[in-house]
N, C-alpha and C positions, 0 to 999 in steps of 0.2 A: 481928563476927560474921559477916558475910558473908564474909569473908576465910578464917576456919575452917572455915565451911560449904561451901568450892566443891564438895566430892565431891557433895553433895547436889544442887546445881545441873547436875549432869552427866548425871544420871538420865534417860534418854528411854525413854517407852513409847508405843511408835507402835503403830496399829490401823489400819484401813483409810481411816477417814473423819479421824482427829484425833490428834493426838499430846497425851500429858500430861508436863508438865515444870514445873518452878520457873519461873515468870516472872523473868525478869531486871530488876533495878532500871530499865532504862530501857523496858522493857515494861508496868512496873504501872501508868503513866497509861493506856493501852490498856485494858487489864485493867478499871481502875477506870470508864472510859466506858463498857465494855460493860455493867455492873452499874447506872450511875448510868441506862443507856437503859430499864431496867426486868428484872425476873425473874419478876413474876406480877402478875396483873390486879390493879386497886387493890382488887376487893370480895373478894380472895380471902388466905386466912392459912395457907399450907401448911408453913411453917417452924417447928420447935422454935425455942424462945427459947434465948439464950446466958445461962447462970448471971451475973447480976452486970452486967448493962448491958442498955442499950436497944437492943431489935432494929435492926441496922443496915440491914436491908431496907426499916425504915418512915422513914430519913431523907430527907432531900430530895436529890435526885439528886447535887447536887455533896458533901453530907456524906457519901452512900452511896459514892462513890468514893473519898473520902479512905478511909472506913473499911475498905474492900477492900484497900488500899495497907497501911494498918496492921497488918492481919490478917497479911498474908504476913510482913511485919517482926516482928511479934509471936511467929510461930510460930517461925520460926527463932530469935529470940531467948531463946526460953523452952526450947529443943529440951533433951531429956534422954533418955538411952539408955530409961529406964523411964517415962518419960510422953514421948511424941511426938506431933506434929500435922503432917502434910505435905499443905498446901493446893495442890497440883499445877493450875496454869493448864491450860486446855484450850483446844488451837489448831486451828484448821481453815485448813489453806493459810497458817499462820502467823497468823491473826488470832485473837485471845483472844475466845472467847465465853463463858466461866465457869469455876468451879472443881470440882473433884474431891476433896475431902479423903479422906485415909485418916489413920487416927490409931488410937491403942494404949496402954495400961498396962503396965508390967510385960511388955512382947510375948517377952522371949526366955523369959520362963516359961509364958506362956498360950499364946502363938503362937495369938493371935486378935486381928483387927482389925476396927475399925468405919469406917464409912464415911458420909458425908452431900455433898451436893452442890448448886450452882446453876448455871442455864443460862440466858442473857438470852432474853428473850422472843421475840425476832426467830428465834433459833435452835430453839425448842422444837418438837415433833411432827414432828421429820425424822431419829428413830432417833439424834439423838446423844446423848440420854441413856441409852440402852440401852447403847450404845456404850463411853461412858466408864465405866460401872460396870462393864463387862464388862472394859475393859483394868487398871480399878482391881485387881479381881482376879485378873487373872493376875498381876498385879505382885505382889500378896500371896502368892498359892499356888504360883506356877511360881517365882518370884524369891527372896521373902522366905520360901519353905517355913511359911506359915502353915497350920494347920489347919482353924480356922474364922472367917468371915467375919459382923459382925453388923450389921443397919439398922435405923434406925426410920421411921415414915411414919405422921401421923395417918391413922386410918380414912378420912377422907371427901377424904384426896388420893389419888384413887384412878388417878392416872398412876404417882405412884411406887410404888403398891401392885402396880401390873400390871406394872412394871418389874421389879420383886422377883421376882413369881411367874413372871414370864416366862425369867427366867436361871436360875431352878431354887432359889431361897432356898425355906425352908419356915417355917411359921407358928410362932413361939417364944413366944407369949401377948401379952398386951398391959399397958399400965401408963397412970396419968393424967400428961399431960405438958404444961406449959406452953406456949402458942402464942405467938409473936410480939409478939401484941398483949397479951400477959398474963393472957390468959384460959387455963382449963384445958379439956384435951379428951382421949379416948382415942385412945391412940397404939398402933398393932400394932408387936409387934418381929416380925423375919423373921432367919433365921439361915441359912448354908449352910458344908456342911463340903467339904475339899478333895476328896473323893471324889465329892460330889455335884456339885460344878463343874466335874471332869474326865468324868464322865459324860455329861453334856449337850453342844449344840451349842453353839459358841463361835467367835468370828471369830479368824484368826492376829493374835497379838501380839506384837511383839519388843520386850525389853527391855534395855538398855545403859546402862552407865555405874554399874553397881551395886556393884560390885566395892570399888573404895576407900570406898564409902558404909556399905558393911554394918554397921560400929563404932557407927556412929549409931543402929541399928536395934536391935543386940544387945548393946551394952554396951563398953567401951574406947575409944569414939571418943575422937579427938585434941582 
């Protein structure tokens, strides 16, 4: 599958402090090590649970690292133009420090993406969370020509909610969602349009390598 997905691995999204791109197989162990080091305090449960599986963030460090590596291969292996998940590694000076996920269903019709992310705990509160989301939105709106972008955060995950509000998302209601520990809690939805994105301040972001990968997002992928 990797050989067929080579164009996806050539996408580079560069912002002032970081770069987003798919981690290559020889980089995945380091990405796993970043996750194993911890992505939130032990008494926090900020992430929404993934359907059908035990939350990977609650696994022991070694298994957590393995889960991150498997997620990367699973996303590429299951790729379809009408349902795709792009788990972009976040690199600072070529050091992998997290993952920014952009995903969509029927994107060619809806022109809407959604996002989620994690950042190793040693790199939090440095402005990277905001910039990696901004880089993902630049990719979605300026390169893929999305019309809207959606994200969800638990109401008590104030850091994630502040990032959304700072960037220009607007509240889009709430829902009951499962936490990573299996409990239910109120989550807030945030949505931003391309016009709202372009009307506010944002860092310069350069996207390269997308031309040959466009069929993967819009259909007729090789």
